[in-house]
C-alpha positions as CSV (number, residue, x, y, z in Angstrom):
1,M,-58.1,-224.5,-107.2
2,T,-57.0,-227.6,-105.3
3,G,-59.8,-229.7,-103.7
4,L,-62.3,-229.1,-106.5
5,F,-63.7,-232.2,-108.1
6,L,-65.8,-232.4,-111.3
7,C,-67.9,-235.6,-111.0
8,G,-70.4,-237.1,-113.4
9,F,-69.6,-234.9,-116.3
10,L,-70.3,-237.7,-118.8
11,A,-73.4,-239.0,-117.0
12,E,-76.3,-239.1,-119.4
13,N,-79.9,-238.6,-118.5
14,H,-81.5,-241.4,-120.4
15,Q,-85.0,-239.9,-120.1
16,R,-83.8,-237.0,-122.2
17,K,-84.9,-237.0,-125.8
18,N,-82.8,-234.0,-126.8
19,R,-85.7,-231.8,-125.9
20,L,-85.2,-229.2,-123.2
21,E,-88.6,-229.7,-121.6
22,N,-87.8,-233.3,-120.9
23,V,-84.4,-232.9,-119.4
24,L,-85.5,-232.9,-115.8
25,K,-88.1,-235.7,-116.1
26,G,-87.3,-239.1,-114.7
27,P,-84.9,-239.9,-111.9
28,G,-81.8,-238.3,-113.5
29,P,-78.3,-238.8,-112.2
30,E,-78.7,-237.8,-108.5
31,V,-76.7,-238.9,-105.4
32,T,-77.6,-239.3,-101.8
33,S,-77.4,-236.5,-99.3
34,E,-74.7,-238.4,-97.4
35,S,-72.6,-238.3,-100.5
36,L,-72.8,-234.5,-100.4
37,R,-71.2,-234.2,-97.0
38,Q,-67.6,-235.0,-98.1
39,I,-65.4,-234.6,-101.2
40,P,-65.3,-238.1,-102.9
41,D,-62.7,-239.6,-105.1
42,V,-65.4,-241.6,-106.8
43,L,-69.0,-240.6,-107.1
44,E,-71.7,-243.3,-107.4
45,F,-75.2,-242.8,-108.8
46,N,-77.6,-244.9,-110.9
47,G,-75.3,-247.9,-110.6
48,R,-72.4,-246.0,-112.2
49,Q,-69.1,-244.8,-110.8
50,V,-67.4,-241.6,-112.0
51,E,-64.0,-240.5,-110.9
52,G,-63.4,-237.0,-109.8
53,R,-60.7,-234.6,-111.0
54,E,-59.4,-231.2,-110.0
55,I,-60.6,-228.2,-111.9
56,E,-59.8,-224.5,-111.7
57,P,-62.3,-221.7,-112.3
58,L,-61.6,-218.7,-114.5
59,N,-63.1,-215.4,-113.3
60,N,-65.3,-217.4,-110.9
61,Q,-66.7,-219.5,-113.7
62,F,-66.4,-223.1,-114.7
63,D,-66.7,-223.8,-118.4
64,F,-67.9,-227.3,-118.9
65,R,-67.8,-227.2,-122.7
66,P,-64.6,-229.4,-123.0
67,F,-66.4,-232.1,-121.0
68,F,-69.9,-231.8,-122.4
69,G,-69.1,-231.3,-126.0
70,A,-68.9,-227.8,-127.4
71,P,-68.7,-225.8,-130.6
72,P,-65.2,-225.5,-132.2
73,F,-62.9,-223.2,-130.3
74,G,-63.2,-219.6,-131.5
75,K,-67.0,-219.5,-131.8
76,G,-67.2,-217.8,-128.4
77,I,-67.7,-219.0,-124.9
78,Y,-71.5,-218.4,-124.9
79,Q,-72.4,-220.4,-128.0
80,T,-74.9,-223.2,-128.0
81,P,-73.2,-226.6,-127.5
82,D,-73.9,-229.7,-129.6
83,D,-77.2,-231.4,-129.0
84,D,-75.4,-234.3,-127.4
85,A,-74.1,-232.0,-124.7
86,V,-77.6,-231.0,-123.6
87,G,-78.7,-232.6,-120.3
88,R,-75.3,-233.6,-119.1
89,V,-74.7,-233.4,-115.3
90,A,-71.7,-232.1,-113.3
91,Y,-71.1,-232.2,-109.6
92,V,-68.6,-229.7,-108.2
93,F,-67.3,-230.1,-104.7
94,V,-65.6,-227.2,-102.9
95,P,-63.9,-227.4,-99.5
96,I,-64.6,-224.4,-97.2
97,Y,-62.4,-224.2,-94.1
98,A,-63.8,-222.0,-91.3
99,Q,-61.7,-220.8,-88.4
100,K,-64.9,-220.6,-86.3
101,A,-68.6,-221.3,-86.9
102,G,-70.6,-218.6,-88.5
103,E,-72.9,-217.5,-91.3
104,V,-71.7,-216.4,-94.8
105,T,-73.3,-215.5,-98.1
106,L,-72.6,-217.6,-101.2
107,G,-73.4,-216.6,-104.7
108,F,-74.4,-218.8,-107.7
109,G,-75.0,-218.4,-111.4
110,A,-75.7,-220.8,-114.3
111,D,-77.0,-220.8,-117.8
112,C,-79.5,-223.6,-117.2
113,W,-80.3,-225.7,-114.1
114,M,-78.5,-225.9,-110.7
115,Q,-78.8,-227.2,-107.1
116,A,-76.5,-226.5,-104.2
117,W,-75.9,-228.0,-100.7
118,I,-73.7,-227.2,-97.8
119,N,-72.7,-230.2,-95.7
120,G,-75.7,-232.1,-97.2
121,H,-78.3,-229.4,-96.4
122,Q,-79.8,-227.9,-99.5
123,L,-79.2,-224.2,-100.0
124,I,-80.8,-223.6,-103.4
125,D,-82.8,-225.5,-106.0
126,L,-83.1,-223.9,-109.4
127,T,-84.3,-227.0,-111.3
128,K,-88.0,-226.0,-111.6
129,E,-87.4,-223.8,-114.6
130,S,-84.4,-222.9,-116.8
131,I,-82.3,-220.1,-115.4
132,A,-81.1,-218.9,-118.8
133,K,-78.6,-216.4,-117.4
134,S,-75.9,-215.4,-119.9
135,P,-73.2,-214.7,-118.9
136,P,-73.9,-216.2,-115.4
137,S,-72.8,-214.1,-112.4
138,I,-72.2,-214.9,-108.8
139,N,-74.7,-212.2,-107.9
140,D,-77.5,-213.9,-109.8
141,F,-78.6,-216.0,-106.8
142,L,-77.6,-215.6,-103.2
143,A,-77.9,-218.1,-100.4
144,H,-77.0,-217.8,-96.7
145,A,-75.0,-220.8,-95.3
146,C,-74.1,-221.7,-91.8
147,L,-70.6,-223.0,-91.6
148,N,-69.2,-225.4,-89.0
149,E,-65.8,-224.9,-87.5
150,G,-63.2,-226.7,-89.6
151,Q,-64.0,-228.2,-93.0
152,N,-67.3,-227.7,-94.7
153,V,-68.3,-229.1,-98.1
154,L,-70.2,-227.0,-100.7
155,A,-71.7,-229.3,-103.4
156,V,-73.3,-228.1,-106.6
157,R,-75.2,-230.1,-109.2
158,Y,-75.2,-228.5,-112.6
159,I,-77.3,-229.7,-115.6
160,S,-76.5,-228.3,-119.1
161,G,-79.0,-227.0,-121.5
162,K,-78.8,-225.1,-124.8
163,G,-76.6,-222.5,-123.3
164,S,-72.9,-222.1,-122.8
165,S,-72.4,-224.8,-120.1
166,V,-71.0,-222.3,-117.6
167,L,-71.4,-222.4,-113.8
168,A,-70.4,-219.4,-111.6
169,L,-69.7,-219.7,-107.9
170,G,-68.7,-216.9,-105.4
171,G,-67.7,-216.7,-101.8
172,P,-68.3,-214.0,-99.1
173,R,-65.4,-211.8,-100.0
174,E,-66.4,-211.3,-103.6
175,L,-70.0,-210.6,-102.7
176,R,-69.1,-208.1,-100.0
177,A,-66.7,-206.2,-102.4
178,G,-68.8,-206.6,-105.5
179,N,-65.8,-208.2,-107.3
180,F,-65.7,-211.1,-109.7
181,Q,-62.5,-213.1,-109.2
182,S,-61.3,-216.6,-109.6
183,I,-61.9,-217.4,-106.0
184,L,-64.8,-219.7,-105.1
185,V,-64.8,-219.1,-101.4
186,D,-63.0,-216.5,-99.4
187,P,-59.5,-217.9,-99.0
188,F,-58.5,-214.8,-97.0
189,L,-61.0,-215.8,-94.3
190,Y,-61.7,-219.5,-94.7
191,G,-58.4,-220.8,-95.8
192,D,-56.9,-223.9,-94.2
193,E,-55.2,-222.7,-91.1
194,R,-53.6,-226.1,-90.7
195,W,-51.3,-226.1,-93.7
196,T,-48.6,-224.4,-91.7
197,Q,-48.4,-227.2,-89.1
198,K,-47.8,-229.7,-91.9
199,K,-45.3,-227.6,-93.8
200,I,-43.1,-226.5,-90.8
201,S,-42.8,-230.0,-89.6
202,A,-40.0,-230.3,-92.1
203,P,-36.5,-229.1,-91.3
204,S,-36.3,-225.3,-91.2
205,Q,-33.2,-225.1,-93.5
206,G,-31.1,-223.5,-90.8
207,K,-33.4,-220.5,-90.3
208,T,-33.6,-220.0,-86.5
209,T,-35.7,-217.5,-84.7
210,L,-34.9,-213.9,-85.9
211,D,-34.9,-211.0,-83.5
212,I,-35.9,-208.0,-85.7
213,G,-36.6,-205.6,-82.8
214,D,-38.3,-202.5,-84.4
215,R,-36.2,-202.6,-87.6
216,R,-37.8,-202.2,-90.9
217,E,-37.5,-205.4,-92.9
218,L,-37.6,-205.6,-96.7
219,F,-38.0,-208.5,-99.1
220,V,-34.8,-207.8,-101.1
221,D,-33.7,-211.2,-99.7
222,D,-35.5,-214.2,-98.4
223,F,-34.3,-213.8,-94.9
224,L,-37.7,-213.6,-93.3
225,V,-39.3,-216.2,-95.6
226,E,-39.8,-219.7,-94.4
227,E,-42.1,-220.8,-97.3
228,L,-44.0,-219.4,-100.2
229,K,-47.2,-221.1,-101.4
230,G,-49.6,-220.8,-104.3
231,G,-49.1,-217.6,-106.3
232,A,-46.7,-215.9,-103.9
233,V,-43.3,-214.9,-105.2
234,R,-40.6,-212.3,-104.5
235,R,-40.7,-210.0,-107.4
236,L,-38.0,-207.6,-108.6
237,N,-39.4,-204.1,-109.3
238,H,-37.7,-201.4,-111.5
239,P,-37.3,-197.6,-111.3
240,Q,-39.6,-195.8,-113.7
241,P,-37.6,-193.6,-116.1
242,R,-38.3,-189.9,-115.8
243,E,-36.8,-186.8,-117.3
244,V,-33.2,-186.0,-118.2
245,V,-31.9,-183.7,-115.4
246,M,-28.4,-182.8,-116.7
247,R,-26.6,-182.7,-120.0
248,F,-22.8,-182.9,-119.6
249,D,-22.1,-180.4,-122.4
250,K,-19.5,-178.0,-120.9
251,P,-16.0,-178.1,-122.4
252,W,-14.5,-179.6,-119.3
253,E,-17.3,-182.2,-119.1
254,R,-17.0,-183.7,-122.6
255,P,-16.6,-186.6,-122.6
256,V,-17.5,-186.9,-119.0
257,K,-15.8,-189.7,-117.1
258,R,-19.2,-191.0,-115.9
259,Y,-18.9,-191.6,-112.2
260,V,-21.5,-189.6,-110.1
261,S,-21.6,-189.4,-106.3
262,I,-24.5,-187.9,-104.4
263,V,-23.9,-186.2,-101.1
264,E,-26.6,-184.5,-99.0
265,V,-25.4,-181.2,-97.3
266,D,-27.8,-179.1,-95.2
267,G,-30.9,-179.9,-97.2
268,C,-29.1,-179.6,-100.6
269,Y,-27.8,-182.4,-102.7
270,R,-24.3,-182.2,-104.3
271,F,-23.6,-184.2,-107.4
272,Y,-19.9,-184.8,-107.8
273,Y,-19.0,-186.2,-111.3
274,G,-15.9,-186.7,-113.4
275,G,-14.9,-184.5,-116.3
276,R,-11.7,-184.1,-118.4
277,P,-8.8,-184.1,-118.2
278,A,-8.9,-185.8,-114.7
279,V,-11.2,-183.3,-113.1
280,T,-14.1,-183.6,-110.7
281,C,-17.1,-181.3,-111.2
282,L,-19.9,-180.2,-108.9
283,A,-23.6,-179.5,-109.5
284,Q,-26.2,-178.8,-106.8
285,T,-30.0,-179.4,-106.5
286,V,-32.6,-178.8,-103.8
287,D,-35.4,-180.9,-105.3
288,G,-33.5,-183.5,-107.3
289,L,-34.9,-182.1,-110.6
290,H,-33.3,-178.7,-111.2
291,F,-29.5,-178.4,-111.1
292,K,-27.1,-175.5,-110.9
293,R,-23.4,-175.4,-111.6
294,P,-21.7,-173.2,-109.0
295,K,-18.9,-171.0,-110.2
296,L,-16.2,-172.2,-107.8
297,R,-13.2,-170.5,-109.5
298,L,-10.8,-173.1,-107.9
299,F,-9.1,-174.5,-111.0
300,E,-8.3,-173.2,-114.4
301,Y,-9.5,-174.9,-117.5
302,E,-8.0,-173.6,-120.8
303,G,-7.3,-170.3,-119.2
304,E,-10.8,-169.9,-117.7
305,R,-11.7,-170.1,-114.0
306,E,-15.5,-169.6,-114.3
307,N,-16.3,-173.2,-113.9
308,N,-17.6,-175.8,-111.4
309,I,-14.4,-177.9,-111.2
310,V,-14.0,-178.9,-107.5
311,W,-10.9,-181.1,-107.8
312,Q,-8.0,-181.6,-110.2
313,K,-5.0,-183.5,-109.2
314,G,-2.9,-185.8,-111.3
315,K,-4.8,-188.9,-112.3
316,S,-7.3,-188.7,-109.5
317,G,-10.0,-186.6,-111.1
318,H,-12.3,-189.0,-112.9
319,N,-12.8,-191.4,-110.0
320,F,-12.7,-189.0,-107.1
321,T,-15.6,-190.2,-104.9
322,P,-16.6,-188.0,-101.9
323,F,-18.9,-188.7,-99.0
324,M,-20.0,-186.9,-95.8
325,D,-18.5,-188.7,-92.8
326,S,-21.2,-189.7,-90.4
327,N,-18.6,-191.0,-87.8
328,P,-19.5,-189.0,-84.7
329,D,-15.8,-188.8,-83.9
330,A,-14.8,-187.3,-87.2
331,L,-12.8,-184.0,-86.9
332,P,-14.5,-180.9,-88.2
333,E,-11.8,-180.3,-90.8
334,Q,-12.3,-183.9,-92.0
335,K,-16.1,-183.9,-92.1
336,F,-16.0,-184.7,-95.9
337,K,-13.8,-187.5,-97.1
338,A,-13.1,-189.1,-100.5
339,V,-11.1,-191.9,-102.1
340,G,-9.5,-191.5,-105.5
341,D,-6.5,-192.3,-107.6
342,H,-3.2,-191.4,-106.0
343,P,-1.7,-188.4,-107.9
344,E,1.2,-190.6,-109.1
345,G,-1.0,-193.6,-109.8
346,G,-0.6,-197.1,-108.6
347,G,-3.4,-197.2,-106.0
348,L,-5.9,-195.2,-104.0
349,A,-5.3,-192.2,-101.9
350,A,-7.4,-190.7,-99.1
351,Y,-8.7,-187.1,-99.3
352,V,-10.4,-184.8,-96.7
353,S,-12.3,-181.5,-96.6
354,A,-14.0,-179.3,-94.1
355,D,-16.7,-178.1,-96.5
356,G,-16.7,-180.6,-99.4
357,I,-15.3,-177.9,-101.7
358,H,-11.6,-177.4,-100.7
359,W,-9.8,-180.7,-100.6
360,R,-6.4,-182.0,-99.6
361,M,-4.7,-185.4,-99.3
362,L,-4.9,-186.9,-95.8
363,Y,-2.0,-189.2,-96.1
364,P,0.9,-189.0,-98.6
365,D,1.0,-192.8,-99.3
366,R,-1.4,-195.0,-101.1
367,I,-4.0,-196.4,-98.7
368,L,-4.8,-199.4,-101.1
369,T,-2.6,-200.9,-103.8
370,E,-4.2,-204.4,-104.3
371,G,-6.8,-204.0,-107.1
372,A,-7.7,-202.4,-110.4
373,F,-8.9,-199.0,-109.5
374,D,-10.0,-197.5,-112.8
375,S,-13.6,-197.5,-111.6
376,Q,-15.9,-195.8,-109.1
377,N,-14.2,-196.9,-105.9
378,L,-16.1,-195.6,-102.9
379,A,-16.0,-195.5,-99.1
380,F,-18.3,-194.6,-96.2
381,W,-18.6,-194.9,-92.4
382,D,-20.2,-198.2,-91.6
383,A,-22.1,-197.6,-88.4
384,S,-22.9,-201.2,-87.9
385,K,-19.2,-202.2,-87.9
386,Q,-17.9,-198.9,-86.4
387,L,-15.4,-198.9,-89.3
388,Y,-14.8,-197.2,-92.6
389,A,-15.5,-199.5,-95.5
390,C,-14.1,-199.1,-99.0
391,Y,-15.5,-201.0,-101.9
392,C,-13.2,-201.2,-104.9
393,R,-12.6,-203.2,-108.0
394,G,-10.4,-206.2,-108.6
395,F,-9.8,-209.2,-110.8
396,R,-9.7,-212.7,-109.2
397,S,-6.5,-214.7,-109.9
398,D,-7.6,-217.9,-108.3
399,E,-9.2,-220.9,-110.0
400,S,-12.8,-219.9,-109.2
401,P,-15.4,-219.4,-112.0
402,L,-14.9,-215.6,-111.4
403,R,-11.2,-215.7,-112.4
404,G,-10.4,-212.8,-114.8
405,V,-13.8,-211.2,-114.3
406,R,-14.3,-207.6,-113.0
407,N,-15.3,-208.1,-109.4
408,I,-15.8,-206.2,-106.1
409,R,-13.5,-206.1,-103.0
410,V,-14.0,-204.6,-99.6
411,A,-11.4,-203.3,-97.1
412,Y,-11.9,-201.7,-93.6
413,S,-10.2,-199.0,-91.6
414,K,-10.6,-197.4,-88.1
415,D,-8.9,-194.1,-89.0
416,F,-9.2,-193.8,-92.8
417,C,-5.4,-194.2,-93.1
418,D,-4.5,-197.8,-92.3
419,W,-6.6,-200.3,-94.2
420,S,-7.0,-204.0,-94.1
421,S,-6.1,-206.0,-97.2
422,P,-9.1,-205.9,-99.5
423,R,-11.0,-209.2,-100.0
424,F,-13.5,-210.2,-102.6
425,I,-17.2,-210.1,-101.6
426,E,-19.2,-213.3,-102.2
427,Y,-22.4,-213.9,-104.0
428,S,-25.4,-216.2,-103.5
429,D,-24.9,-217.4,-107.1
430,G,-21.8,-218.2,-109.1
431,R,-22.5,-216.3,-112.3
432,P,-19.2,-214.9,-113.9
433,E,-20.5,-211.4,-114.7
434,H,-18.4,-208.3,-115.1
435,L,-19.4,-205.8,-112.4
436,Y,-17.8,-202.6,-113.5
437,T,-18.8,-200.4,-110.5
438,N,-20.4,-201.5,-107.2
439,G,-22.7,-198.7,-105.8
440,V,-22.8,-200.3,-102.3
441,Q,-24.6,-198.1,-99.7
442,P,-26.5,-198.6,-96.5
443,Y,-30.2,-198.2,-97.3
444,M,-31.4,-194.9,-95.9
445,R,-34.7,-196.4,-94.4
446,A,-33.2,-199.6,-93.1
447,P,-29.4,-199.1,-92.5
448,H,-28.8,-202.7,-91.6
449,F,-29.4,-203.5,-95.3
450,Y,-26.6,-202.8,-97.8
451,I,-28.1,-202.0,-101.2
452,A,-26.0,-202.0,-104.3
453,F,-26.6,-201.1,-108.0
454,P,-23.5,-202.2,-109.8
455,L,-23.0,-201.6,-113.6
456,R,-23.0,-205.0,-115.3
457,F,-20.7,-204.9,-118.3
458,V,-21.0,-207.3,-121.3
459,P,-17.7,-206.8,-123.2
460,H,-18.3,-209.2,-126.1
461,R,-21.4,-207.5,-127.4
462,T,-21.6,-204.4,-129.7
463,K,-25.0,-203.1,-130.6
464,I,-24.2,-200.2,-132.8
465,P,-22.1,-201.0,-135.9
466,G,-18.9,-199.0,-136.1
467,W,-18.9,-197.9,-132.5
468,D,-15.3,-197.4,-131.3
469,H,-15.6,-199.2,-128.0
470,R,-17.0,-202.7,-127.5
471,G,-19.5,-203.7,-124.8
472,V,-23.0,-203.0,-123.6
473,S,-24.2,-202.7,-120.1
474,D,-27.1,-202.5,-117.7
475,A,-27.5,-202.3,-113.9
476,V,-28.4,-205.0,-111.4
477,L,-29.7,-205.1,-107.8
478,M,-27.7,-206.6,-105.0
479,S,-28.4,-206.7,-101.3
480,S,-26.5,-207.8,-98.2
481,R,-26.9,-207.9,-94.4
482,D,-23.2,-208.1,-93.6
483,G,-21.7,-206.1,-96.5
484,E,-19.6,-209.1,-97.6
485,R,-22.1,-211.7,-98.9
486,F,-24.6,-210.4,-101.4
487,D,-27.8,-211.7,-103.0
488,R,-28.0,-210.5,-106.6
489,W,-30.7,-210.6,-109.2
490,E,-29.9,-211.9,-112.7
491,T,-32.8,-209.8,-114.1
492,A,-31.6,-206.3,-114.9
493,F,-32.7,-203.6,-112.4
494,I,-32.1,-200.9,-115.0
495,R,-32.4,-201.9,-118.6
496,P,-30.9,-199.9,-121.5
497,G,-33.3,-197.5,-123.0
498,R,-33.4,-196.5,-126.7
499,D,-30.2,-194.6,-126.3
500,G,-28.4,-196.8,-123.8
501,W,-26.7,-199.3,-126.1
502,T,-23.1,-197.9,-126.3
503,D,-20.3,-198.9,-124.0
504,R,-20.7,-198.3,-120.2
505,M,-24.1,-196.7,-120.4
506,N,-26.9,-197.0,-117.8
507,E,-24.4,-196.6,-115.0
508,P,-26.1,-195.6,-111.7
509,A,-25.0,-192.8,-109.6
510,W,-23.9,-193.7,-106.1
511,G,-26.7,-192.6,-103.7
512,M,-30.4,-191.9,-103.7
513,I,-32.6,-188.9,-103.0
514,R,-36.1,-188.7,-101.3
515,T,-37.8,-186.5,-103.9
516,G,-41.3,-186.8,-102.5
517,S,-43.3,-188.5,-99.7
518,R,-43.9,-191.5,-101.9
519,E,-40.8,-191.7,-104.1
520,L,-37.1,-192.2,-104.2
521,S,-35.1,-190.9,-107.1
522,L,-32.1,-192.7,-108.7
523,Y,-30.0,-191.5,-111.5
524,W,-28.0,-193.1,-114.3
525,H,-26.1,-192.2,-117.5
526,E,-27.4,-192.3,-121.0
527,R,-26.2,-190.8,-124.3
528,Q,-28.1,-188.4,-126.5
529,C,-26.8,-187.0,-129.8
530,G,-23.2,-187.8,-128.7
531,I,-23.5,-186.1,-125.3
532,R,-23.8,-188.0,-122.0
533,V,-26.9,-187.1,-120.0
534,L,-28.1,-188.0,-116.5
535,R,-31.5,-189.6,-116.4
536,R,-33.7,-189.6,-113.3
537,G,-35.8,-192.7,-112.3
538,V,-38.2,-193.1,-109.5
539,I,-39.1,-196.0,-107.3
540,R,-41.4,-196.5,-104.3
541,P,-39.7,-196.3,-100.9
542,D,-38.6,-199.9,-100.0
543,G,-40.0,-200.9,-103.4
544,F,-36.9,-202.7,-104.9
545,V,-38.4,-206.1,-104.3
546,S,-41.9,-207.1,-103.1
547,L,-43.7,-210.1,-101.9
548,H,-46.2,-210.4,-104.7
549,A,-49.2,-212.4,-105.9
550,D,-51.0,-211.9,-109.3
551,G,-54.7,-211.4,-109.7
552,G,-56.6,-214.7,-109.9
553,R,-54.0,-216.6,-107.9
554,V,-54.0,-216.5,-104.1
555,G,-50.5,-216.7,-102.6
556,E,-49.3,-217.2,-99.1
557,M,-46.0,-216.5,-97.2
558,L,-45.1,-218.2,-93.9
559,S,-42.3,-216.3,-92.1
560,R,-39.6,-217.8,-90.0
561,P,-40.2,-217.3,-86.2
562,L,-39.7,-213.7,-85.2
563,L,-39.1,-211.8,-82.0
564,F,-40.0,-208.1,-82.1
565,S,-40.0,-205.1,-79.7
566,G,-42.7,-202.9,-81.2
567,S,-46.4,-202.8,-80.2
568,F,-47.9,-202.4,-83.7
569,L,-47.3,-204.0,-87.1
570,E,-46.8,-201.4,-89.8
571,I,-46.6,-202.4,-93.5
572,N,-45.8,-200.8,-96.8
573,Y,-48.2,-202.4,-99.3
574,A,-50.3,-201.9,-102.4
575,T,-53.2,-203.7,-104.1
576,S,-55.3,-203.4,-107.1
577,A,-59.0,-202.4,-106.8
578,I,-59.9,-206.0,-106.6
579,G,-56.8,-207.2,-104.7
580,A,-56.5,-207.9,-101.0
581,L,-54.2,-208.9,-98.3
582,R,-54.6,-210.4,-94.8
583,I,-51.9,-211.1,-92.1
584,G,-52.3,-213.7,-89.4
585,L,-50.0,-214.5,-86.5
586,C,-49.2,-218.0,-85.4
587,D,-46.8,-219.5,-82.9
588,A,-43.5,-221.2,-83.8
589,A,-45.4,-224.5,-84.3
590,G,-47.8,-223.0,-86.8
591,R,-50.9,-222.7,-84.4
592,A,-52.9,-219.5,-84.9
593,V,-52.6,-217.0,-82.1
594,E,-56.0,-216.4,-80.5
595,G,-57.4,-213.1,-81.5
596,F,-54.7,-212.6,-84.2
597,S,-55.5,-215.4,-86.7
598,M,-56.1,-215.0,-90.4
599,A,-59.8,-215.1,-89.7
600,D,-59.4,-212.2,-87.2
601,S,-57.4,-210.1,-89.6
602,D,-59.2,-207.2,-91.1
603,L,-59.1,-207.2,-94.9
604,L,-56.5,-204.9,-96.4
605,Y,-56.7,-203.2,-99.8
606,G,-55.3,-199.9,-100.9
607,N,-51.9,-198.3,-101.3
608,D,-50.1,-197.1,-98.1
609,L,-46.5,-196.7,-97.1
610,A,-47.2,-197.1,-93.3
611,H,-50.4,-198.9,-92.6
612,T,-51.1,-200.3,-89.1
613,V,-52.5,-203.8,-89.4
614,T,-55.6,-204.6,-87.3
615,W,-57.3,-207.7,-86.1
616,N,-61.0,-207.2,-85.4
617,N,-60.2,-203.5,-85.3
618,K,-57.5,-204.0,-82.7
619,S,-53.8,-203.4,-83.3
620,D,-51.9,-203.6,-80.0
621,L,-49.4,-206.5,-80.1
622,S,-47.5,-205.6,-76.9
623,M,-48.7,-208.8,-75.1
624,L,-46.8,-210.8,-77.8
625,Q,-43.4,-209.2,-77.3
626,G,-40.8,-211.7,-76.3
627,R,-42.7,-214.6,-77.9
628,P,-41.6,-216.2,-81.2
629,V,-44.4,-215.6,-83.7
630,R,-44.7,-216.3,-87.4
631,L,-46.4,-214.1,-89.9
632,R,-48.8,-215.7,-92.4
633,V,-49.5,-213.3,-95.3
634,R,-52.3,-214.2,-97.7
635,M,-52.6,-212.0,-100.8
636,E,-54.0,-211.7,-104.3
637,D,-53.2,-209.0,-106.9
638,A,-51.1,-207.3,-104.2
639,D,-47.6,-206.4,-103.2
640,L,-46.0,-206.2,-99.7
641,Y,-42.8,-204.2,-99.8
642,S,-41.7,-204.0,-96.1
643,L,-42.9,-204.4,-92.6
644,R,-41.9,-203.1,-89.2
645,F,-43.0,-203.5,-85.6
646,V,-43.2,-200.0,-84.2
647,N,-44.1,-198.2,-81.0
648,K,-46.5,-195.2,-81.2
């Protein structure tokens, strides 16, 4: 941890004669009480000067063997050191920042002798006899300390014996929770409130105050984040593979043409998917786990009408992509819409239906002709733009690094007939990756976010020798706030499983299902024994990306200035049993808001999708509405998935 100095680790006690009973006789390497009130760069004692250095604990313990002389590595941490290491002295200085004056309990442990002071006042003296605790613990010896407002200095003098040369220190949080972590003092409560003032004095990189109203905000992008510090990162999470829910083994489904679209209708979910030759099939599920193929009897396949084929028209079957129109002005006979190949090829056509079962072309001409449409092209009503949006495939012909690479285009329409010329979406990075599909959709729990799961195709690789088609693929995560510029992760969102290494596998279905109070289900293609199957995967609501800090490393996030309209802060978060999270509020200049500072924040640990944050057991933030505030999030072994200011 920063601010820790190891001083005097080579200072010898010349009264020692390599006998334990003589270690503490004589003056020894001691310093004045005045020297213990501040963290020195150089420590003076017995006419000598020793420079300090930063040192980090491991599981609340300092191991001084590398400094005192130790047995060879591998003999174990609690082995007797060399005789020359006995009687060495270390001074450890720890800064403790307190938001306000108060009393805390500190814990100490050592395997030989130890003394401790707070601001020069002695807390504990364990030099009268050997402690001989092995392994030492922060619960071995407890001392109450009165802290001043601002910086305090904890100083510890450690003297080695024939033990392991280990010192243990613990702060109030660990002692309250009974945890043993690599935190010397409670950074959630006594961290430096002033770091934000120093950090935000730099330019804000164009991030102005953001009015989030009562919207749910995710961390799929860094839009809210002004700065990350310590162990805090934005971490990509992945859906956990579950069971195979469908095997595409009917004669009209083999080999299935892959593309799957999910449409919710009256509490039931319809899965539209391609078959052969150029047909679209339908399966239905209530729970997202068990599927039935309705006998529609609409189209004949090899003389048989007892099938679930819902559409068959020229070349449009395999990439026929339906959706339910959420436009409030949509005509009842056009409540369902779709885009797919024109029956005569050469572009996309528009289709409509009153029930999602019986379809017809809306317009005889092609609605889009610019692009390469042999993919899952899709459309939906974009409520934020009050337009229909169509995302389709194309190849760039300009001189950009993406020239010749499968890419994504978007076009808009007011009436689903006349469309703008499609233009390529932009990315936050310039990687020339083939995106075979796009999977763009407004996120169900935060519609101002566009979430996308495109299939990433790598055409030059072949994993299985002798396979007829080249290429392997996975799926990536992209997000956008305007539907035209996307942040995308280089790390795969869905990796190929054991059976996902043939061409165009791991392709996500378009859409998600809420299959439980605490999970969303996504679906993707795999191949088993020569047959394509549909695999289900689950992920936490809002859990695509989290603000994360590992155990043993405290992390902090400072948000950009925010305006909000709700009265309570609700968060989706999870910690380990020893993890924790606090949230403090500060003004645009980084000054803590009285009553809502990090010190006032109640400690959070657990796993909750909608937890109301409290400060000294109070949660009402209505008095802060209309004022720019920043969030300071401090966390360890924890994830924060989303936040929202709500009214209750």
